C-alpha positions in Angstrom: 26.9 5.6 -13.4 28.1 6.6 -10.3 24.9 7.6 -8.2 24.3 10.6 -5.8 23.4 11.2 -2.3 20.2 9.9 -1.9 19.2 12.3 1.0 19.1 14.8 -2.2 15.5 13.5 -3.3 14.3 14.5 0.2 15.1 18.2 -1.4 13.2 17.7 -4.7 9.2 18.6 -3.8 8.5 20.3 -7.3 8.9 19.8 -11.1 11.4 22.6 -10.8 13.2 20.7 -8.4 13.3 17.9 -10.6 14.7 20.0 -13.2 17.8 21.2 -10.7 18.3 17.6 -9.9 18.8 16.5 -13.5 21.3 19.5 -14.2 23.0 19.0 -11.0 23.2 15.4 -10.5 22.7 13.7 -14.2 24.5 16.1 -16.0 21.7 17.0 -18.3 22.6 20.4 -20.4 20.2 22.7 -19.0 20.5 26.7 -18.3 18.8 26.9 -14.9 18.6 30.9 -15.7 16.2 30.3 -18.6 14.3 27.3 -17.4 10.8 29.2 -18.6 12.4 29.4 -22.2 13.6 25.8 -22.2 10.0 24.5 -22.5 6.8 24.6 -24.7 3.7 25.1 -23.1 0.8 23.0 -23.7 -3.1 23.0 -23.5 -5.2 20.0 -23.7 -6.8 21.1 -26.9 -3.5 21.1 -28.7 -3.4 17.4 -28.4 -7.1 17.1 -29.7 -8.4 16.4 -26.1 -11.3 18.5 -24.3 -10.0 20.2 -21.2 -12.9 18.6 -19.1 -11.8 15.1 -19.9 -8.5 16.0 -18.0 -9.9 17.6 -14.7 -6.6 17.1 -13.1 -4.2 18.7 -15.8 -2.8 21.7 -14.0 0.0 21.9 -16.6 1.5 20.3 -19.5 5.1 21.3 -20.6 7.7 19.9 -23.1 11.2 20.2 -22.5 13.0 21.7 -25.8 15.4 19.3 -27.2 18.7 19.7 -25.7 20.9 18.4 -28.3 20.5 17.7 -32.1 18.9 14.3 -33.3 17.3 13.7 -29.7 15.1 11.2 -29.8 13.0 11.5 -26.5 10.1 13.6 -25.7 10.4 14.8 -22.4 7.4 16.2 -20.4 6.7 17.8 -17.4 3.2 17.4 -16.3 1.7 19.0 -13.0 -1.5 16.9 -11.6 -3.9 17.8 -8.8 -4.8 14.7 -6.2 -2.8 12.5 -4.3 -2.4 9.6 -6.9 -1.9 9.3 -10.3 -4.6 9.5 -12.7 -4.1 6.9 -15.1 -7.1 7.4 -17.4 -6.0 11.3 -18.4 -2.6 10.1 -18.5 -3.3 7.6 -21.1 -5.6 10.4 -23.0 -2.4 12.6 -23.2 -0.2 9.7 -24.2 -2.4 9.0 -27.2 -2.2 12.9 -28.1 1.4 12.8 -28.4 2.4 9.5 -30.1 3.1 9.8 -34.0 0.2 7.3 -35.0 -2.3 9.1 -33.3 -1.8 12.8 -34.0 -0.4 14.7 -37.1 2.3 17.2 -36.8 0.6 21.0 -35.8 2.5 24.5 -35.6 5.9 22.7 -35.7 5.5 20.6 -32.6 6.9 16.7 -32.7 5.2 13.7 -32.4 7.3 10.7 -30.7 7.2 6.8 -30.8 5.6 5.7 -27.4 8.5 4.0 -26.4 10.7 7.3 -26.8 8.2 9.6 -24.5 9.3 10.6 -20.9 7.0 11.8 -18.6 8.3 13.5 -15.0 5.1 14.1 -13.2 4.0 15.3 -9.8 0.7 14.8 -7.5 -0.2 16.6 -4.8 -2.6 16.7 -1.6 -2.6 18.3 1.9 0.1 15.1 2.9 2.5 16.6 0.5 3.7 15.9 -3.2 4.5 12.7 -4.7 6.9 12.5 -7.7 6.9 9.7 -10.5 9.3 9.6 -13.5 7.3 7.7 -16.3 7.8 5.3 -19.3 5.6 3.6 -21.9 5.8 0.5 -22.8 3.8 -1.3 -25.8 2.0 -4.5 -24.5 0.3 -6.7 -27.6 -3.3 -6.9 -27.4 -3.7 -4.4 -24.7 -3.4 -0.7 -23.5 0.3 0.4 -23.1 1.8 -0.5 -20.0 3.1 2.6 -17.7 6.1 1.9 -15.6 7.1 4.5 -12.8 9.9 5.9 -10.6 8.0 7.2 -7.6 9.1 8.8 -4.6 7.6 11.1 -1.9 10.1 13.5 -0.1 8.6 13.2 3.2 7.4 9.8 3.5 9.7 7.5 1.0 11.9 5.1 3.3 15.6 5.3 3.3 15.6 1.7 1.1 13.5 3.4 -1.5 15.6 6.4 -1.6 18.9 4.3 -1.6 17.6 2.7 -4.6 16.5 5.0 -6.8 19.7 7.4 -5.9 22.3 4.7 -6.4 20.9 2.4 -9.1 17.9 3.5 -11.3 17.7 7.2 -11.7 21.6 7.1 -12.5 20.7 5.4 -15.8 19.3 8.6 -16.8 22.6 10.4 -17.1 23.1 12.7 -19.9 25.1 10.4 -22.6 28.6 11.2 -23.4 27.8 10.5 -27.2 24.3 11.7 -27.7 24.7 10.7 -31.4 24.6 7.1 -30.2 20.7 7.0 -30.2 20.2 3.5 -29.8 22.6 3.2 -26.7 20.8 6.1 -25.4 17.4 4.6 -25.6 18.8 1.4 -24.0 20.1 3.1 -20.9 17.3 5.2 -20.4 14.6 2.8 -20.4 16.8 0.2 -18.4 15.9 2.8 -15.3 12.3 2.0 -15.8 12.2 -1.5 -13.8 9.0 -1.1 -12.0 5.8 -1.2 -13.1 2.8 1.1 -12.2 0.3 -1.0 -10.6 -4.1 -0.7 -11.0 -5.4 -0.5 -7.9 -7.6 -3.6 -6.7 -11.0 -2.6 -5.4 -12.3 -5.2 -3.4 -11.4 -8.5 -1.4 -12.8 -10.4 -4.4 -10.5 -8.5 -6.5 -7.4 -9.2 -4.5 -8.2 -12.8 -3.7 -8.5 -13.4 -7.5 -5.3 -11.3 -8.4 -3.3 -13.2 -5.9 -4.6 -16.6 -6.8 -3.7 -16.2 -10.4 -0.1 -15.2 -9.8 0.2 -17.8 -7.2 -1.1 -20.6 -9.9 1.4 -19.2 -12.4 4.2 -19.1 -9.7 3.6 -22.6 -8.6 3.6 -24.4 -11.9 6.4 -22.2 -12.8 8.6 -23.7 -9.6 7.1 -27.1 -10.3 8.3 -27.1 -13.5 11.9 -26.3 -12.1 12.1 -29.0 -9.8 11.1 -31.4 -13.0 13.9 -30.2 -15.1 16.2 -30.3 -11.6 15.8 -34.0 -11.5 16.6 -34.2 -7.7 19.9 -32.0 -8.5 19.4 -28.2 -8.2 18.5 -25.0 -5.9 14.8 -25.7 -5.8 15.8 -29.5 -4.8 17.8 -28.2 -1.7 15.4 -26.1 -0.7 12.8 -29.0 -0.9 15.1 -31.2 1.1 15.9 -28.6 3.9 11.9 -28.4 4.4 11.7 -32.3 4.6 14.4 -32.2 7.1 12.8 -29.1 9.4 9.4 -29.3 8.4 7.5 -32.5 7.0 9.3 -35.4 5.6 6.6 -36.3 3.2 6.7 -32.7 1.1 6.6 -33.8 -2.6 7.4 -31.7 -5.6 3.9 -30.4 -5.9 3.4 -29.7 -2.3 6.6 -27.6 -2.5 5.7 -25.7 -5.4 2.5 -24.9 -3.8 4.4 -24.0 -0.5 6.6 -21.6 -2.3 4.0 -20.1 -4.3 1.9 -19.1 -1.5 4.8 -17.7 0.7 5.5 -15.4 -2.2 2.0 -14.2 -2.7 1.1 -13.9 1.1 4.4 -12.3 2.3 4.0 -9.5 -0.7 0.7 -8.9 0.8 2.0 -9.1 4.4 4.8 -6.6 3.6 2.2 -4.3 1.7 0.5 -4.2 5.2 3.6 -3.9 7.1 5.5 -1.0 5.2 3.0 0.6 3.1 5.3 3.5 2.1 8.3 1.5 1.2 6.8 -1.4 0.0 7.4 -1.9 -4.1 10.2 0.2 -4.1 11.9 -2.5 -6.1 10.1 -5.2 -8.0 12.7 -7.7 -6.5 11.6 -10.2 -3.9 14.7 -8.6 -1.4 12.4 -5.6 -1.0 10.0 -7.2 0.5 10.1 -7.2 4.5 8.6 -9.7 6.9 8.1 -9.4 10.5 7.6 -13.3 11.3 11.5 -14.5 11.5 10.7 -17.9 10.6 8.5 -16.7 7.4 11.0 -13.9 6.7 13.8 -16.6 6.5 12.2 -19.4 4.3 10.9 -16.2 2.4 14.1 -15.4 1.5 15.4 -18.7 0.7 12.8 -19.0 -2.0 13.4 -15.5 -3.1 17.5 -16.7 -3.7 16.2 -20.0 -5.5 13.4 -18.5 -7.6 15.6 -15.9 -8.9 16.6 -18.1 -11.9 12.7 -18.3 -13.0 10.9 -16.1 -15.0 9.3 -14.1 -12.5 8.0 -11.6 -14.8 6.2 -14.3 -16.7 4.7 -15.4 -13.5 3.2 -12.0 -13.0 4.8 -11.5 -9.5 6.3 -8.0 -10.5 2.8 -7.0 -11.6 1.1 -7.9 -8.2 4.2 -6.1 -6.5 2.8 -3.2 -8.6 -1.0 -3.4 -8.1 -0.4 -3.8 -4.0 1.4 -0.6 -4.2 -1.3 1.1 -5.9 -4.0 -0.5 -3.7 -5.6 0.9 -0.8 -5.0 -2.6 0.9 -6.0 -1.2 4.4 -9.8 0.0 3.3 -10.5 -3.3 1.6 -9.4 -5.6 4.5 -11.4 -3.0 6.9 -14.5 -3.4 4.8 -13.9 -7.1 4.7 -13.3 -7.3 8.5 -16.5 -5.2 9.3 -18.9 -7.1 7.1 -20.5 -10.8 8.3 -18.2 -12.2 5.9 -15.6 -12.2 8.8 -14.6 -10.2 12.1 -11.0 -10.9 11.4 -10.3 -10.1 8.1 -6.6 -11.5 8.0 -8.2 -14.9 9.3 -11.1 -14.8 6.9 -9.6 -13.2 3.5 -7.3 -16.4 3.5 -10.4 -18.6 2.9 -11.5 -16.2 -0.1 -7.6 -16.6 -1.5 -7.9 -20.4 -1.5 -11.2 -20.4 -2.8 -9.7 -18.9 -6.0 -6.4 -20.5 -5.8 -6.9 -24.2 -5.1 -10.3 -25.7 -3.9 -8.8 -28.8 -2.9 -6.3 -27.2 -0.3 -8.8 -25.0 0.9 -10.8 -28.6 1.7 -7.6 -30.2 3.1 -6.7 -27.1 5.3 -10.4 -26.9 6.7 -10.6 -23.5 5.3 -14.4 -22.8 5.6 -15.9 -19.8 7.3 -18.3 -20.0 9.8 -19.9 -17.0 10.5 -18.5 -14.8 13.7 -22.1 -14.9 15.0 -22.4 -18.5 14.9 -19.0 -19.2 16.4 -19.5 -16.9 19.1 -23.2 -18.4 19.8 -21.5 -22.1 20.1 -18.8 -20.9 22.5 -21.2 -19.1 24.8 -23.5 -22.0 25.1 -20.5 -24.1 26.0 -19.4 -21.5 28.4 -23.1 -21.1 30.1 -23.5 -25.3 30.4 -19.9 -25.5 32.0 -21.1 -23.2 35.0 -24.7 -23.6 34.9 -24.8 -27.6 34.7 -21.2 -28.4 35.9 -20.5 -25.4 38.4 -17.5 -24.4 37.0 -17.7 -20.8 38.1 -15.3 -19.7 35.3 -16.9 -21.5 32.6 -14.4 -22.1 29.6 -11.6 -20.2 31.7 -12.0 -22.7 34.4 -8.7 -24.2 36.0 -10.2 -26.9 37.9 -8.4 -29.9 37.9 -10.2 -33.7 37.0 -9.9 -34.6 40.7 -11.3 -31.3 42.0 -14.4 -31.7 39.6 -15.3 -35.3 40.0 -15.0 -35.2 43.6 -17.4 -32.2 43.5 -19.8 -33.7 41.3 -19.3 -37.3 42.4 -18.4 -39.5 39.3 -15.6 -42.0 39.1 -12.3 -40.8 37.4 -12.0 -42.1 33.6 -9.5 -44.2 32.7 -6.3 -42.9 31.4 -6.8 -39.5 32.5 -4.3 -37.4 34.8 -6.0 -36.4 38.1 -3.9 -33.1 38.2 -4.8 -32.3 34.2 -7.1 -29.2 33.6 -10.3 -30.5 33.2 -11.9 -27.9 30.8 -9.8 -27.8 27.4 -10.6 -26.8 23.8 -9.8 -29.1 20.5 -10.6 -28.3 17.4 -9.8 -31.0 15.0 -10.9 -29.1 11.8 -8.5 -25.9 12.8 -8.9 -24.2 9.4 -8.2 -20.6 10.0 -8.8 -21.0 13.9 -11.8 -18.8 14.4 -13.6 -21.3 17.3 -10.0 -21.0 19.3 -10.1 -17.2 19.1 -13.6 -16.7 20.0 -12.7 -19.2 23.0 -10.0 -17.2 24.1 -12.0 -14.0 23.7 -14.9 -15.7 25.9 -12.5 -17.0 28.4 -10.8 -13.6 28.7 -14.1 -11.5 29.0 -15.8 -13.9 31.4 -12.9 -14.2 33.8 -12.4 -10.4 34.0 -16.2 -10.1 34.6 -16.2 -12.1 37.7 -12.8 -11.3 39.0 -12.4 -7.6 38.4 -9.6 -7.0 40.8 -7.3 -10.0 41.4 -6.5 -10.7 45.1 -3.0 -10.1 45.0 -4.2 -6.2 44.1 -6.8 -5.8 46.9 -3.8 -7.1 49.1 -1.4 -4.6 48.2 -4.3 -1.9 48.5 -5.1 -3.2 51.8 -1.3 -3.2 52.9 -1.1 0.5 51.5 -4.4 1.6 53.6 
């Protein structure tokens, strides 16, 4: 498994290009001069599916077996629209598996684990390609795992991982008779789940909270097993030294879990194209240096626990498929919160742990109420105390007491600023943000042109 130049994937813009890639880079025994002769064409009716149930399907072709005893059913599926339509794909899948369909006109059927789909979707912004494999999940619908890339928009990091690590696992085997090894090698390429799109802020908060709870429990259990000697214990001691000396195992597990899920959401917003190119945590970039450093340390320590069981890989897959921007835009445009990032955290905590929500004061005050309270304070400072700049006034205690004629309170620094903002239950910082916005807007309104600019203009004149 040697890999190939990642830039080669930039040239793959159709299913025919996929076939060329398979032949030239992965040694598939394909005769490129007779591609059409190498495939069977299918219609939905051939699978017992009414065409109107799969309107996105533009073509479905099966690659004829390239060697005797080939276990795989390999299909090329061309679909309309920008995203994979999951329901039609599941219908096609049901039509191809052995237990769902009898043989017809010499066409084979397969076990679900032996089906491989090369799919393309397209819209005005270009083509996206997915290589799909399917996994049985007891008590649920089959799981779809995907290797996706967009020739125009995928990040270099994503293409590097695909070309050097994942796609090379699909090299044609030296001994096709070793079918068990062949199955294991190809299926090992599909490490990424295909996510399900989330539709609302409430659904997103519930999804993140559920994963965070599972991660918290798993990390807490690891801390107990370590008995004060192990990787999580080392990280806990670093946190005690640098941040909070009172952090216990429960708080440490909570801190790690919230950092992982919040970091994943942040990374999805920062890098929507490259996000999720890999389920591993090192593929999640963060802009904040402190959070990034802590996140990477958590990743290094958490590698020893079963992230799959905690559902983190599923969350990454779901965030990859979710229009997070639209959810946050809708959330921020409602009365539920003027700032979607600030107020979404309250919804997450409500689903994750109401006790922590109370401890950090994450209770939402409607933005109009916050703005109204700040405006009343601003008016009172100007109208009753004569501070012309209201909440932005820079007068000292000495200046104000002399002007208004009252005694200086004990313990007050005469040179200290008279107006200051104190929010003892800061929570999400809504009042502080509103105060700063009111101060800026009021100051600019009363001082539209700073003195130094007027002086410069006068000198130029």
